[in-house]
N, C-alpha and C positions, 0 to 999 in steps of 0.2 A: 504660581498658585494653581492647584489642580481642582477642577470642578467635578463633583460627583456625577456619575453616569446617570443620565435621565432614564427613568423607568418607562417602558413602553407598554401601553395597554394592548391586550389581545382579546379577540372575541371569545366568548365562552363556547365550549363544544356543542351546547344545545341551549335553547331558551324555552320559555313557556308560551303556549298558545291556547286560545279558547275559541269555541264556536257556540253561539247562543241563539235561541229562538225565543222571542217574547210572544206569548199568547194573550189576547185580551177579548173581553166581551164587547159587543157593540154598545155604543152609548145608551144609557138608561135601561140596560137589560141584564145587569149583574144580578144573579140570584141572591136571595137573602143569605147572609153568612158566608158568601164566597168572596174571594179576593178578585179585584178588578183585572189584575194581570197575573200571569204565571210564567215561569221560565223553564226551559230545557237547556242544559249547558254541559258542554264537554270541556274539560280542562286537562291539558296534556303537556308533557315534555316533548319538544320538537327536535328530534335528532336529524342530522344531515348526513348524506352519503359521503361527501368529500372524497370521491374517487374510490370508495370501498364497494365491494360486492354486497348486495343486500342480504342474500341468503347464505350465511356462514354460521358456524357453531357459536361464534362470539357476538354476532350482531342480531340476526333474526333466523334462528334455526328452524328447519322444517320439522313438522310432526312433534313439536314440543310446545307447551304453553309459553307464550311470550307476553311479558308485562308490557303491553302495547304502549310505546312511547319511551321517553328517556327520563332518568333520574326519579323523581317522585311518581307515585301511582297516577295513572290516567283515571279521571273520574267522570261519571255521568251523573248529574244531579237533575232531578225532575220534580217540579212542584205539583204535577198532575200524574194520575195513573196513565200508563201508556200501553200500547201493543208495539213491540219491537220485533220485526221479522216473524210475526205471527205468535209471539210469546208475550203473555201478560207481564208487565213490570209495574209494581206499585210505586207510588211517589216516594222519593228518598234519594240517597246517594249510594252509588255503586262504583266499584273499580272495574275497569275494562281489561280483559285479557283476550288474546286470540291464539288460535292454533293454526299456524300457516302450513299449507301443504302444497304440493305441486298441482293439485286439483282444487278441491273446495277448501276454503278457509272457514273456521268457526269463530264466532265471537261469544265470549262468556261474560256475563255480568255477575259480580260477587258483591254482596252487601258490604259496604265500606265500614271500616273500623276506625274510630276516632279516639286518640290519634292513630294514624296508620303505623304499622310496625316498620322498623328501620329496614329490614330485609323482607321484601314481599315474596311470599311462597304461595304458589297456586295449589289449591285443594279443591278438587271437583265436588266434594261434599258441600262446599259453600256456594255453589252456583245458584243464583236466583233465576237466571235465564240462560239458555244456550241457543244460539241462532246460526244457521248456515248463511254465509254471505255469498252474494253473486260476485264473480270475479271476471274482470276484463283486463286486457293488456293494452297499455297506453302506447301510442306511437312516439310520444315525447316523454322522457323520464321526468319525474318530479324529484327534485334534489332533497327537499325537506319533507318529512312525514307531515301530512296535512289531513285534518278531519273537518268535515262540514256537516252541519245540520241544515238541510235545505228545505224550507217550508213550501208546500204546494200553494198555489194561488187560487185554485178552483174553489167554488162555494162548497159548503158542507163542513163537516167536522175537521178540526185541525189535524193535519197530516203532512208527511213529507218524506225525505230520504236522508239517511245517514250515509255519508260517503267518506272513505278512507283511501288515501293514495300515497304511495312511496315507490320510488324507482319506476318501473314500468307496470306495477300492479295497482289496479283500482278495485276496491271492494265496496259493495253497496247492500243496503237493506232498507226496507220501508219502516216508517214509524207512524203511529196515529194516536190520538188521544182517546182513552176509553170513556 
């Protein structure tokens, strides 16, 4: 008697990841009509290098808009008005694009469409904000694209840093609540 071959599970080429900051008013000081908490969230497909070179025509090409992440669109959703890299960003949901270069990278936010189109196509006319990113080279490469929303702990208005890392490239910009 022959037994059927057992199917083997394999890991998917990429998964989903999120970074989220929750903002809240101090106890008993919520303004009338305001929500007690608000969120800033990035949701993205997390591709992995798996031995590949990062900057190639098929993975992350230089000097062309890149739909930052893998598979579905990368989104930034904010319940509050922000300033991102010096640019005003109204509360809402946006898709994130970047233009990688050998020098400065740019991040573009485009107003998200619901439902998103099957094939994402960048159109500069749809930019809600365009930000130059600070770039540093990492000593130890990061295998999987990773994005963080890092809140500052200093007193005052809510603020922090958006950080993106993959391979030996790390990109940052500041965010703050308006």
